[in-house]
C-alpha positions as CSV (number, residue, x, y, z in Angstrom):
1,M,-0.7,-22.8,67.4
2,H,1.6,-19.9,68.2
3,S,2.3,-16.4,67.1
4,L,5.7,-15.7,65.5
5,E,7.3,-14.4,68.6
6,Q,6.0,-17.3,70.7
7,L,7.8,-19.9,68.6
8,Q,10.8,-21.4,70.4
9,Y,14.0,-20.5,68.4
10,S,17.5,-21.9,68.5
11,N,20.3,-21.7,66.0
12,S,22.5,-24.8,65.9
13,F,24.5,-23.6,62.9
14,G,25.0,-20.3,64.7
15,C,26.7,-22.3,67.5
16,L,29.5,-23.3,65.1
17,P,32.7,-21.1,65.2
18,E,32.6,-17.6,63.8
19,D,34.3,-18.5,60.5
20,F,31.2,-20.6,59.5
21,H,29.0,-17.5,59.4
22,G,28.5,-13.8,60.1
23,R,26.1,-12.3,62.6
24,L,23.9,-9.4,61.6
25,Q,20.4,-8.0,61.7
26,P,18.1,-7.7,58.6
27,T,18.0,-4.3,57.0
28,P,14.3,-3.2,56.8
29,L,12.6,-2.6,53.4
30,L,10.7,0.6,52.8
31,A,7.0,0.3,53.5
32,A,7.1,-3.5,53.7
33,H,3.7,-5.2,53.6
34,M,2.3,-8.8,53.4
35,A,1.9,-9.9,49.8
36,S,1.0,-13.6,50.3
37,F,1.0,-16.1,53.2
38,N,1.1,-19.8,52.9
39,A,-0.9,-21.5,55.6
40,A,0.3,-25.0,54.6
41,A,3.9,-24.0,55.4
42,A,2.8,-22.3,58.6
43,A,1.4,-25.6,59.8
44,L,5.0,-27.1,59.6
45,I,6.1,-24.8,62.4
46,D,2.9,-24.7,64.4
47,L,2.4,-21.1,63.5
48,D,-1.1,-19.6,63.7
49,P,-2.0,-18.5,60.2
50,G,-4.1,-15.7,61.6
51,D,-0.8,-14.2,63.0
52,A,0.1,-13.0,59.5
53,G,-2.5,-10.3,59.7
54,R,-0.7,-8.4,62.5
55,A,1.5,-5.4,61.7
56,E,4.0,-6.8,64.2
57,F,4.4,-10.0,62.1
58,V,5.6,-7.9,59.1
59,D,7.8,-5.8,61.4
60,Y,9.5,-8.9,62.8
61,L,10.3,-10.3,59.4
62,N,11.3,-7.0,57.9
63,G,13.8,-6.3,60.7
64,S,11.9,-3.2,61.9
65,R,11.8,-4.8,65.4
66,P,14.0,-7.6,66.7
67,L,12.3,-11.0,66.8
68,P,12.5,-12.4,70.3
69,G,14.8,-15.5,70.5
70,A,16.1,-15.2,67.0
71,D,19.9,-15.3,66.3
72,P,20.3,-14.0,62.7
73,I,23.3,-15.2,60.7
74,A,24.5,-15.4,57.1
75,M,26.2,-18.6,56.1
76,L,29.6,-18.9,54.5
77,Y,30.2,-21.2,51.5
78,A,32.0,-21.3,48.2
79,G,31.1,-23.2,45.0
80,H,31.6,-24.0,41.4
81,Q,29.6,-21.6,39.3
82,F,29.2,-22.6,35.6
83,G,32.1,-25.0,36.1
84,H,34.5,-22.5,37.7
85,Y,35.5,-22.5,41.3
86,V,34.7,-19.3,43.2
87,E,36.5,-19.3,46.5
88,Q,34.0,-17.4,48.6
89,L,30.3,-16.8,48.0
90,G,28.1,-17.1,51.1
91,D,24.6,-15.8,51.8
92,G,24.8,-12.5,49.9
93,R,21.2,-11.6,50.5
94,A,19.9,-14.3,52.8
95,I,19.8,-14.3,56.6
96,I,18.8,-17.3,58.8
97,L,16.7,-16.1,61.8
98,G,17.0,-19.4,63.6
99,E,15.4,-22.9,63.9
100,V,11.9,-23.7,65.1
101,L,11.2,-27.1,66.7
102,N,7.6,-28.2,65.9
103,R,5.4,-30.6,67.9
104,R,6.6,-33.6,65.9
105,G,10.2,-32.9,66.8
106,E,11.2,-31.6,63.3
107,R,13.5,-28.6,63.0
108,W,12.9,-25.9,60.4
109,E,15.4,-23.1,59.7
110,L,13.7,-19.8,58.8
111,Q,15.6,-17.9,56.3
112,L,14.9,-14.4,54.9
113,K,15.9,-13.8,51.3
114,G,16.3,-10.2,50.3
115,A,17.0,-9.0,53.8
116,G,19.8,-6.6,53.0
117,P,23.6,-6.7,52.7
118,T,25.7,-9.3,54.6
119,P,29.4,-9.9,54.9
120,Y,29.2,-12.0,51.8
121,S,27.3,-9.6,49.5
122,R,30.4,-8.9,47.4
123,R,29.4,-5.2,46.8
124,G,25.7,-6.3,46.2
125,D,22.7,-4.6,47.8
126,G,21.5,-7.8,49.5
127,R,18.0,-7.3,48.0
128,A,15.6,-9.5,46.0
129,V,13.2,-8.1,43.5
130,L,9.5,-8.8,43.4
131,R,9.6,-10.9,40.2
132,S,12.2,-13.4,41.5
133,T,10.5,-13.5,44.9
134,V,7.2,-14.4,43.3
135,R,8.9,-17.1,41.2
136,E,10.6,-18.8,44.2
137,Y,7.6,-18.5,46.4
138,L,5.4,-20.2,43.8
139,G,8.1,-22.5,42.4
140,S,9.0,-24.1,45.7
141,E,5.4,-24.8,46.6
142,A,4.7,-26.1,43.1
143,M,7.5,-28.6,43.6
144,H,6.2,-29.6,46.9
145,G,2.8,-30.2,45.4
146,L,4.4,-32.5,42.9
147,G,6.0,-34.5,45.7
148,I,9.6,-33.4,44.9
149,P,11.9,-32.6,47.9
150,T,12.3,-28.8,48.2
151,T,12.7,-25.9,50.4
152,R,9.3,-24.4,51.4
153,A,8.0,-20.8,51.4
154,L,6.1,-19.4,54.3
155,C,5.3,-15.9,53.0
156,M,6.5,-13.0,50.9
157,L,6.5,-9.3,51.6
158,G,6.2,-6.5,49.0
159,S,7.6,-3.0,49.5
160,E,8.1,0.4,48.1
161,E,11.9,0.0,48.1
162,E,13.5,0.7,44.7
163,V,16.1,-1.9,43.7
164,Y,18.2,-1.5,40.5
165,R,18.9,-4.5,38.3
166,E,18.6,-3.9,34.5
167,Q,16.0,-1.3,35.6
168,I,14.4,0.0,38.7
169,E,12.2,-2.7,40.3
170,A,10.4,-3.2,43.6
171,G,12.2,-4.9,46.4
172,A,10.6,-7.9,48.1
173,L,11.3,-10.4,50.9
174,L,10.8,-14.1,51.0
175,L,10.7,-16.2,54.1
176,R,11.7,-19.7,53.1
177,M,12.1,-22.8,55.3
178,A,14.2,-26.0,55.2
179,P,15.6,-28.4,57.8
180,S,19.0,-27.0,56.7
181,H,20.4,-24.7,54.1
182,V,23.9,-26.3,54.1
183,R,25.0,-27.0,50.5
184,F,27.9,-28.7,48.6
185,G,29.7,-25.4,48.6
186,S,29.7,-25.3,52.4
187,F,32.2,-28.1,52.3
188,E,34.1,-26.9,49.4
189,V,35.1,-23.6,51.0
190,F,37.0,-25.4,53.9
191,F,38.5,-28.0,51.6
192,Y,40.1,-25.5,49.3
193,R,41.3,-23.4,52.2
194,G,43.0,-26.5,53.6
195,Q,41.0,-26.2,56.8
196,H,40.4,-29.9,57.2
197,G,39.5,-29.5,60.9
198,R,36.7,-27.2,60.0
199,L,35.6,-29.6,57.2
200,R,35.3,-32.4,59.7
201,Q,33.5,-30.1,62.2
202,L,30.9,-29.3,59.5
203,A,30.5,-32.9,58.5
204,D,30.0,-33.9,62.2
205,Y,27.4,-31.1,62.5
206,V,25.4,-32.3,59.5
207,I,25.5,-35.9,60.5
208,E,24.5,-35.1,64.1
209,H,21.5,-33.0,63.1
210,H,20.4,-34.5,59.8
211,Y,21.9,-38.0,59.4
212,P,21.9,-39.3,63.0
213,E,21.6,-42.9,61.7
214,F,25.3,-42.7,60.8
215,R,26.4,-41.0,64.0
216,E,27.9,-44.2,65.6
217,R,29.4,-45.8,62.5
218,E,33.1,-45.9,62.1
219,D,32.6,-45.1,58.4
220,R,30.1,-42.3,59.1
221,Y,31.6,-39.9,56.6
222,L,31.5,-42.4,53.8
223,A,27.9,-43.4,54.7
224,F,27.0,-39.7,54.8
225,Y,28.6,-39.1,51.4
226,R,26.9,-42.1,49.8
227,E,23.5,-41.0,51.1
228,V,23.9,-37.5,49.7
229,V,24.9,-39.0,46.4
230,A,21.8,-41.2,46.4
231,R,19.4,-38.4,47.4
232,T,20.9,-36.1,44.7
233,A,20.5,-38.7,42.0
234,R,16.9,-39.4,42.9
235,L,16.1,-35.7,43.1
236,V,17.5,-35.0,39.6
237,A,15.5,-38.0,38.3
238,Q,12.3,-36.5,39.7
239,W,13.2,-33.2,38.0
240,Q,13.5,-35.0,34.6
241,L,10.2,-36.8,35.1
242,V,8.2,-33.7,35.5
243,G,10.1,-31.6,33.0
244,F,11.7,-29.2,35.5
245,A,14.8,-27.3,34.6
246,H,16.7,-25.8,37.5
247,G,18.7,-23.4,35.4
248,V,21.7,-22.8,37.7
249,M,23.0,-26.1,39.0
250,N,26.1,-24.6,40.6
251,T,27.5,-26.5,43.6
252,D,26.5,-23.7,45.9
253,N,22.9,-24.3,44.8
254,M,23.0,-28.1,45.7
255,S,21.5,-29.1,49.0
256,I,23.3,-31.4,51.3
257,L,19.8,-32.9,52.1
258,G,18.8,-33.5,48.5
259,L,16.3,-30.7,48.4
260,T,15.6,-28.4,45.4
261,L,17.3,-25.3,46.5
262,D,17.7,-21.7,45.2
263,Y,15.0,-21.1,42.6
264,G,16.6,-18.7,40.1
265,P,15.9,-18.9,36.4
266,F,14.0,-22.2,36.6
267,G,11.4,-23.3,34.1
268,F,9.0,-26.2,33.4
269,L,8.9,-27.6,29.9
270,D,6.0,-26.6,27.7
271,D,6.8,-28.4,24.4
272,Y,9.1,-31.3,25.0
273,Q,12.6,-30.0,24.1
274,P,15.4,-32.1,25.5
275,G,17.9,-29.3,25.0
276,F,15.7,-26.7,26.6
277,I,17.7,-23.9,28.2
278,C,15.6,-21.9,30.8
279,N,18.4,-19.5,31.8
280,H,19.0,-16.7,29.4
281,S,22.4,-16.2,31.0
282,D,23.5,-19.8,30.2
283,H,25.0,-18.9,26.8
284,H,26.6,-22.3,26.3
285,G,23.8,-24.5,27.6
286,R,25.7,-26.0,30.5
287,Y,22.5,-26.4,32.4
288,A,20.2,-27.4,29.6
289,F,17.4,-29.8,30.6
290,D,18.9,-32.9,29.1
291,R,22.3,-32.2,30.7
292,Q,21.0,-32.1,34.3
293,P,21.7,-35.7,35.1
294,D,25.3,-35.4,34.0
295,I,25.7,-32.1,35.8
296,G,24.3,-33.7,39.0
297,L,27.0,-36.3,38.7
298,W,29.6,-33.6,38.1
299,N,28.4,-31.7,41.2
300,V,28.6,-34.9,43.2
301,S,32.2,-35.3,42.1
302,C,32.9,-31.8,43.5
303,L,31.5,-32.8,46.8
304,A,33.5,-36.0,46.7
305,Q,36.7,-33.9,46.2
306,A,35.8,-31.8,49.2
307,L,35.2,-34.8,51.4
308,L,38.4,-36.8,50.4
309,P,40.2,-35.9,53.6
310,L,37.4,-37.5,55.6
311,L,36.7,-40.6,53.5
312,H,40.0,-42.4,54.2
313,P,43.4,-41.5,55.7
314,E,45.1,-42.9,52.6
315,P,44.6,-40.6,49.6
316,D,44.4,-43.4,47.0
317,A,41.8,-45.3,49.0
318,A,39.8,-42.1,49.5
319,V,39.7,-41.5,45.8
320,E,38.5,-45.1,45.1
321,L,35.7,-44.7,47.7
322,A,34.7,-41.4,46.1
323,R,34.6,-42.9,42.6
324,A,32.4,-45.7,43.8
325,G,30.0,-43.0,44.7
326,F,29.8,-42.0,41.0
327,D,28.6,-45.5,40.2
328,L,26.0,-45.3,43.0
329,Y,24.7,-42.0,41.5
330,Q,24.2,-43.5,38.1
331,E,22.5,-46.6,39.5
332,Q,20.2,-44.5,41.7
333,F,19.3,-42.1,38.9
334,R,18.6,-44.9,36.5
335,Q,16.5,-46.8,39.0
336,A,14.5,-43.8,40.1
337,H,14.0,-42.6,36.5
338,D,13.0,-46.0,35.1
339,Q,10.5,-46.6,37.9
340,G,9.1,-43.1,37.6
341,M,8.7,-43.3,33.9
342,A,7.0,-46.7,34.1
343,A,4.5,-45.2,36.5
344,K,3.9,-42.2,34.2
345,L,3.2,-44.7,31.4
346,G,0.8,-46.6,33.6
347,L,3.0,-49.7,34.2
348,R,3.3,-51.4,37.5
349,E,6.4,-53.3,36.7
350,T,9.5,-52.5,34.6
351,M,10.5,-54.8,31.8
352,P,13.6,-54.9,29.6
353,N,12.0,-53.1,26.6
354,D,10.3,-50.4,28.7
355,A,13.2,-47.9,28.4
356,A,13.0,-48.1,24.6
357,L,9.2,-47.6,24.8
358,A,9.6,-44.6,27.0
359,Q,12.3,-43.1,24.8
360,G,10.2,-43.7,21.7
361,W,7.4,-41.7,23.4
362,L,9.7,-38.8,24.3
363,D,11.1,-38.8,20.7
364,L,7.6,-38.5,19.4
365,L,6.9,-35.6,21.7
366,A,10.1,-33.8,20.6
367,A,9.6,-34.4,16.9
368,N,6.0,-33.2,17.0
369,H,6.5,-30.3,19.4
370,C,4.0,-31.7,21.8
371,D,3.3,-30.3,25.2
372,H,5.2,-32.4,27.8
373,T,2.8,-32.2,30.7
374,N,-0.5,-32.3,28.7
375,S,0.7,-35.2,26.6
376,F,1.5,-37.4,29.6
377,R,-1.8,-36.4,31.2
378,A,-3.7,-37.3,28.1
379,L,-2.0,-40.7,27.8
380,A,-4.2,-41.8,30.8
381,D,-7.1,-41.8,28.4
382,F,-5.2,-43.7,25.7
383,D,-7.9,-46.4,25.2
384,D,-10.8,-43.9,25.2
385,P,-12.2,-43.6,21.6
386,G,-12.8,-39.9,22.3
387,C,-9.2,-39.2,23.4
388,P,-7.8,-36.3,21.2
389,L,-4.2,-37.3,21.9
390,R,-3.5,-38.6,18.3
391,D,-4.7,-35.3,16.9
392,S,-1.8,-33.5,18.6
393,F,0.8,-35.3,16.5
394,V,1.7,-34.1,13.0
395,D,3.2,-37.4,12.2
396,R,0.2,-39.6,13.0
397,A,1.7,-42.7,11.3
398,A,4.7,-42.5,13.7
399,F,2.3,-42.2,16.6
400,D,0.2,-45.1,15.4
401,T,3.3,-47.3,15.2
402,W,4.4,-46.4,18.8
403,A,0.8,-46.8,20.0
404,Q,0.6,-50.4,18.8
405,D,3.7,-51.2,20.9
406,Y,2.3,-49.3,23.9
407,H,-1.0,-51.2,23.5
408,R,0.7,-54.5,23.6
409,R,2.7,-53.5,26.6
410,L,-0.4,-52.5,28.5
411,A,-2.0,-55.8,27.7
412,Q,0.9,-57.5,29.5
413,E,-0.1,-55.6,32.6
414,G,-3.6,-56.9,32.7
415,M,-4.7,-53.8,34.5
416,D,-8.3,-52.5,34.4
417,G,-8.5,-49.3,32.4
418,S,-10.1,-47.2,35.2
419,E,-7.4,-48.4,37.6
420,R,-4.6,-47.5,35.1
421,R,-6.2,-44.1,34.5
422,A,-6.3,-43.3,38.2
423,R,-2.7,-44.4,38.7
424,M,-1.5,-42.3,35.8
425,Q,-3.4,-39.2,36.9
426,A,-1.8,-39.6,40.3
427,V,1.7,-39.2,38.9
428,N,1.1,-37.0,35.8
429,P,0.1,-33.5,36.9
430,K,-2.5,-31.5,35.1
431,Y,-1.0,-28.2,36.4
432,I,2.5,-27.0,36.5
433,L,4.0,-23.5,37.1
434,R,4.4,-22.5,33.5
435,N,6.5,-19.4,32.9
436,Y,3.6,-17.5,31.4
437,L,1.4,-18.2,34.5
438,A,4.2,-16.9,36.8
439,E,4.6,-13.9,34.6
440,Q,0.9,-13.0,34.8
441,A,1.1,-13.1,38.5
442,I,4.3,-11.0,38.5
443,R,2.8,-8.3,36.3
444,A,-0.3,-8.1,38.5
445,A,1.8,-8.0,41.7
446,Q,3.9,-5.2,40.2
447,G,0.7,-3.3,39.9
448,G,-0.2,-4.0,43.6
449,D,-2.6,-6.9,43.0
450,Y,-1.4,-10.1,44.7
451,R,-4.6,-12.1,44.1
452,E,-3.1,-14.1,41.2
453,I,-0.3,-15.3,43.4
454,D,-2.7,-16.7,45.9
455,R,-4.8,-18.3,43.2
456,L,-1.8,-20.0,41.8
457,L,-0.6,-21.1,45.2
458,A,-3.9,-22.8,45.8
459,L,-3.9,-24.4,42.4
460,L,-0.4,-25.7,42.5
461,Q,-0.8,-27.3,45.9
462,R,-3.2,-29.8,44.2
463,P,-1.5,-30.3,40.7
464,F,-2.9,-33.8,40.1
465,D,-6.6,-32.9,40.8
466,E,-8.8,-31.9,37.9
467,Q,-10.1,-28.7,39.5
468,P,-12.6,-28.0,36.6
469,E,-13.0,-24.3,37.5
470,M,-9.2,-23.8,36.9
471,A,-8.9,-25.8,33.6
472,A,-7.7,-22.8,31.7
473,Y,-4.5,-22.9,33.7
474,A,-3.6,-26.2,32.1
475,A,-3.4,-24.6,28.6
476,P,-0.1,-24.3,26.8
477,P,1.4,-20.8,26.7
478,P,0.1,-18.2,24.3
479,D,2.6,-16.9,21.7
480,W,3.8,-14.1,24.0
481,G,4.4,-16.7,26.8
482,R,6.7,-18.7,24.6
483,R,9.1,-15.8,24.2
484,L,9.7,-15.1,27.9
485,E,13.3,-15.0,29.0
486,V,14.5,-15.6,32.5
487,S,18.1,-14.8,33.6
488,C,20.2,-14.9,36.8
489,S,19.5,-11.3,37.4
490,S,17.3,-11.1,40.5
């Protein structure tokens, strides 16, 4: 285990030409201090968790003193935001310190979020506020606990810096980690500028460092594109299965590695509402929960457009190859979603009528305003005479009709009840990061108490375990928690 300054840093993205990024140092926050530290993420880079207690640790991250070996940069990219192309975005408040190679040969980029203005801040202050920092810190770790590909969060710093959004708020700093923060928009910026040489250079970089299995193939760009398509489809399917709404599925928020990236106004479903809109700024519902699969495909089409010059020298042939990727997306999404839903229902195999059975269950949840997470969890005890699941449905006759079909389907599996229960509890979480839980942690943190953040962090790292002492955290939201609004303002 090493201290922060003993880690071996490099910056492969920083070795690309200057028009890929901007070099700069973080701008220190006023009176920065450690708010929470994630030992599980520290293990990924062989960092001694005890190092977080040093004042120097905070100083290095806050930019009060240069971190030895780091080469801080902000990345250039563009993107489609709410369906409209924005020609230059870039890291407006994020700075990559560099990469760390761990003992297993894995590379992790360390990125500060909220570290001050960059060349891409577009007149912004480059800061992040405490509430959004808490949400991303907990949200990314909650997703990892659920087994969903995501960026990770090492720690967050609080401060006495005043940051103005709709009102004065406390500034904060997040240190997040990923093998790469390259996104769809990283390719779009060079395509729309007509810089096809830079486009190829970026694709070669990503393949070399993150898709080396395609390095020697003649069709490496096509293979790369298809793999990104498949990963994206599977990722969105996983979101749908756990009831996660991203909130801002712009192409600049889509990871080229198929990771959940950029936690803005996200939200997990409480009651099952297919049209749930978690982002108060999404006035037309473009990123509603039930539209995410289609938006994922739309975003893939934007990536395909950007990669056309690399897919084939003949434009018409390139378009056909790109369109074949759309079919792949739909196939991969359907397969991942069907298999995942079967597992959530306690089925080992998928049969032709299973999709209708699953949709019938979701329709019941929607019509009866049932809690998505708790209902799936309770379904594991379906055969238990003491199971209270039926009582949560207003239309009990409709539930009984569906239950008869479900009972017959389970009988076809021939699985022991205890085995089925264990399998279902392993894929249906008991705990998710409900908005009201995050809000309680935020309010406490705004008062200087970070203990609830740490409590939630520990809880969400084991979301499938019963954790009896934490059972209250599985409760649906109180009335005030149902009225919370989350927007893009952060």
